[in-house]
Structure formats: C-alpha cells, structure tokens
C-alpha positions, -999 to +999 in steps of 0.1 A: -100-146+201-136-147+206-156-172+191-171-152+165-137-139+154-123-173+149-153-183+130-143-150+108-110-155+101-115-191+095-144-184+067-124-158+049-092-182+051-111-208+037-122-189+006-089-176-008-085-175-042-060-150-046-031-139-025-005-113-024+028-120-003+052-093+005+086-104+014+108-079+030+145-070+032+144-085+071+134-118+059+155-119+022+189-110+040+215-120+067+224-098+092+251-086+068+228-075+041+234-100+019+208-122+005+199-155+025+194-180-005+182-206+017+152-184+028+142-174-006+141-210-019+121-218+013+093-191+004+093-200-030+085-234-022+056-224-001+045-202-028+046-230-052+025-250-031+001-226-026-003-222-062-010-258-062-038-256-046-056-234-069-048-201-053-035-172-074-003-159-063+016-125-066+051-120-047+062-083-040+097-087-031+123-062-017+162-069-018+172-057-056+197-031-035+207-056-014+215-081-042+233-055-060+253-046-031+263-085-027+270-084-064+293-054-063+311-065-034+305-031-016+306-032+021+277-014+032+246-003+017+247+028-006+236+061+010+230+084-023+196+081-045+221+075-074+242+047-059+211+032-047+197+031-084+229+018-092+227-010-070+191-018-078+198-015-115+222-045-109+208-063-084+171-065-098+184-089-124+201-108-101+170-110-078+148-120-106+170-148-118+171-165-084+132-163-080+126-177-117+153-204-110+136-218-076+103-214-089+114-230-119+121-259-102+087-264-091+073-260-125+060-224-120+064-197-146+071-160-132+071-125-148+084-093-134+067-062-129+082-031-118+062+001-104+067+035-094+040+056-076+037+076-110+023+041-126-004+038-097-014+078-097-018+083-135-050+065-138-046+055-174-015+035-161-031+026-131-054+005-155-030-007-180-010-024-147-043-042-135-049-053-171-013-066-174-018-087-140-050-100-154-034-112-181-005-126-163-027-146-134-051-160-162-021-176-178-010-193-143+021-170-140+032-156-109+042-122-111+071-107-091+066-073-083+093-047-071+092-009-069+114+003-101+146+012-077+167+018-104+151+049-122+125+061-092+135+093-076+120+109-042+091+125-055+074+089-069+088+065-043+066+044-023+090+045+001+083+008+012+074-020-005+045-026+025+029+003+007+035-011-026+022-044-016-012-031-001-016-012-037-008-043-057-036-061-036-061-035-042-052-036-077-057-071-084-088-076-061-067-102-038-087-120-009-058-120+015-025-098+019+005-113+037+035-091+049+064-116+062+087-097+085+116-103+111+088-104+140+057-127+149+031-100+141+019-069+161+028-067+197+012-044+225+045-029+227+079-036+213+092-073+217+126-064+210+125-044+239+097-056+264+102-093+269+066-095+282+052-081+252+021-100+241+011-107+205-022-090+189-038-124+173-068-106+154-077-068+149-111-063+139-105-024+132-076-003+131-080+027+154-058+049+176-045+018+200-034-002+171-014+031+157+002+035+188+012-004+193+030+001+159+052+029+170+089+017+174+088-017+162+106-029+130+135-040+116+169-014+108+172-035+078+143-024+058+128+009+049+096+001+067+089-009+101+056-017+118+042+016+114+041+013+077+030-024+078-001-010+097-007+017+071-005-012+045-032-028+065-056+002+065-050+006+027-057-033+021-088-030+046-104-005+026-100-021-006-119-054+008-089-073+018-077-091+046-042-088+059-016-111+080+015-099+098+039-127+104+073-137+108+091-149+072+118-169+091+094-194+108+090-225+091+066-232+066+045-199+078+028-194+046+012-230+046+004-222+083-015-191+073-034-209+049-044-238+071-059-212+095-031-218+122-026-193+152+003-176+137+008-138+133-016-109+132-047-112+113-063-079+103-101-083+092-111-060+063-136-033+068-173-036+061-170+001+045-152-010+013-144+020-009-148+016-045-123+015-071-121+050-081-124+067-041-098+038-033-077+053-059-078+091-052-075+081-015-044+061-016-030+056-050-029+091-060-002+114-039-013+150-045+012+178-040-017+206-047-041+215-017-069+236-005-078+248+028-112+247+041-132+266+067-149+249+098-179+245+084-171+231+052-153+204+074-183+195+091-202+194+058-175+170+040-168+150+074-203+145+089-232+150+060-207+140+032-215+168+010-199+185-018-174+210-015-183+245-024-166+276-032-179+291+002-161+272+025-126+275+006-102+297+025-072+291+007-054+278-027-022+263-026-003+254-056-012+253-097-033+229-110-057+220-138-093+212-137-097+175-133-068+168-110-067+152-077-064+178-048-054+172-008-083+193+013-072+202+047-084+223+075-069+255+091-051+234+117-034+218+084-047+185+089-051+167+055-091+156+057-099+145+023-089+143-012-110+154-045-113+157-080-115+196-088-139+212-110-118+244-117-085+252-120-063+267-093-065+304-105-105+299-109-110+286-073-084+316-060-111+338-076-145+322-063-131+308-029-153+322+000-184+335-023-218+318-027-222+295-061-247+318-074-216+346-077-195+320-097-205+328-129-207+367-125-171+363-115-156+340-137-177+349-167-192+310-169-204+284-146-199+247-152-208+235-117-219+248-084-196+226-067-156+228-068-152+192-057-187+171-064-193+145-032-191+118-060-153+126-067-144+132-027-131+107-003-127+115+033-096+101+047-104+110+087-137+106+103 
C-alpha cells in the first residue's frame, strides 16, 4: 500500500462506531458440513470484545440449513427448496440458541432478525427494518441476522448472505463491513490453484480488473464465492461503507482488523455515495419489469444525467403501475439504470417514441413530461 492508502485506512478504522460482520458457511462449518462450535465461540468472543470497545455490532450469519442438517442427522445438504426450508426451520432455532448461549457468557444480549428481499424491496418494510435495528442497537443489543430460509422462495432470495450483509450495512449506516470467508482476502489469481497468487491489501476503486480477479475463487460449501463478495463490496462502497474481506479461521482476526493490522483486503468506500432513496432503487429493489431505450436516451441518462422522456423509449416489457421501480435496458440488452415510473405500462406503451408535447393528446391527460424524472433515477453503469 502507498503511504496515503495506509493513512486513509488507519483513519477510517480508528473512527469506527458501528460494524457489520458477515460469517459465511465455510467459516462456520467443518468439511463435513456440520457446525464448527469452537470457531463460532471464538468469533462470538471477538465480537463481544469489540462491543466492549464501545462499537455497535451487527452479526449476519449463515449456517441455519447446516445446523438443521446436523440436527436431522442427514448425510448431505438437501437439494430441493422445500427440504432446505425444512432444514432451515429446524436449524435456525439451533443456531440462534448457540449464539445466545455464547454471547450471554460475555454478558451480551442478542436479538434475531430474519429478512427476505421482499422486506428490503418494499419501501415501508425497508424503513420498518431500519427502525428495528436502531431500537436494538440503542439498547445495546447485538442483532443476529439471517435470510429467512424457512419461508423464502427463489423469487425473493438474496441468494447469498454477502449481498444481505451489504444491504444491512447500508440499512444501519455502518462504518465497516467485514466479510469472513475461508481465504485471506482478494488475490490477483485463485490461491487454491496458483501458489504464486498475491493478496491485494488495498482496493481504492472496484473496476473491471478487480472483477476479473474475483472470478473462480470461493468455497464449495457456501452459496457465494469471491464474485458475490465483490458485489457486496460495491453495494457497501456506494453506501459510504468500507469493507474488509478476511479469513474467518485466522486467530483473533476481528480484533486484528479493528487494531488496523495488515490482514485481509481493505476496500475503500466511494466518494460518490448514493443517497438512501437512490441506493434503495439501485441495490435493494429487484425490478422484474423493464423498458428498453434507444442510443440517444442512453447518452442522455449516462452522460448528462437527464430524465427519461417517452421519445427515447423503444419497448415495454411487463405490466406495472405508476410509482413502481423499473429496470432500464439499452438495445444491447444491458441493464443501465433503475427508476420510479410516472406512468403505468399501458400508457408508456401508448406514448413510447413520441414527443412529450403529444402525451396529453394521446392519453387524454399529462401529469409529467418525463416517464422517469432524473431525481427518481439511478444509473448502474458509466
């Protein structure tokens, strides 16, 4: 790291007041898939110690399905959604009981929060979740968070707790997100395949070169490899949250991070932090309805940060109402933005490709010149 990068990291670490720690399946389990109780207790002790420093702590944990598999005495992890849900329903209670027991030995109180993407995608539920976290943290409670695997279905799955932890870090306005995994950080190539791979200590900006490094590295035990962790780093970065990816099996790893030691990979937050509403539109919502725009409209959105007018719309895909979040695609089928629509799908289909001055003549009314105003639009790529 350069001297300026070292100072930047040290300054941030020294001012941490709230931390989110995500513990993955590869960290929590043995190679058999059963829970590693010694590892869990070790992580809890470190979190309790960090809490004693006056830092608020949120734990995002995997392992409910694994705990259920162990409790049921199954030979392997279930493959179907209903079987996974059944294992999670049993395992979640087991997992929370262990966390509560270990934390209580250090005088800490825990509270369970189970989330789905639906909870985050709905604006009111998103705000309610934020209020719940605030109330728990104000009372000195350590929230223990997991995806609600017992009821979740494919359409609302986060897919991995890396993404969930980044969204939680944004939700609670954390200063640092720590992703504990089974390797020492981000490498320039897969360390499990290349013995000469070098660990990247500091990432100031996540670009294509970082995305390329992430491909292929990860554990077979979890649902997320290094690619999902880099995605989580991006979400956190745009929320004003720095991230560390580190090895959860390394002795005293969390305290080392808090002490500013050279462990893992540190990802700096971006200077272009998205405001809460636009962050919600960009990363929390999962819009299935789409509109396609032409090259001129794409330039207006990406280069000039303009509103989306009906003249630039080529195609409408899906049925939706006014006020919903839409995914905006170019004609190369690349997703470039999300935005809140001023018109429903039927009316957009009627006015696509025409000048805004013609809206009232065609629809019989005109509430807005723009289909999506710039204030309600967030760009996902340059």
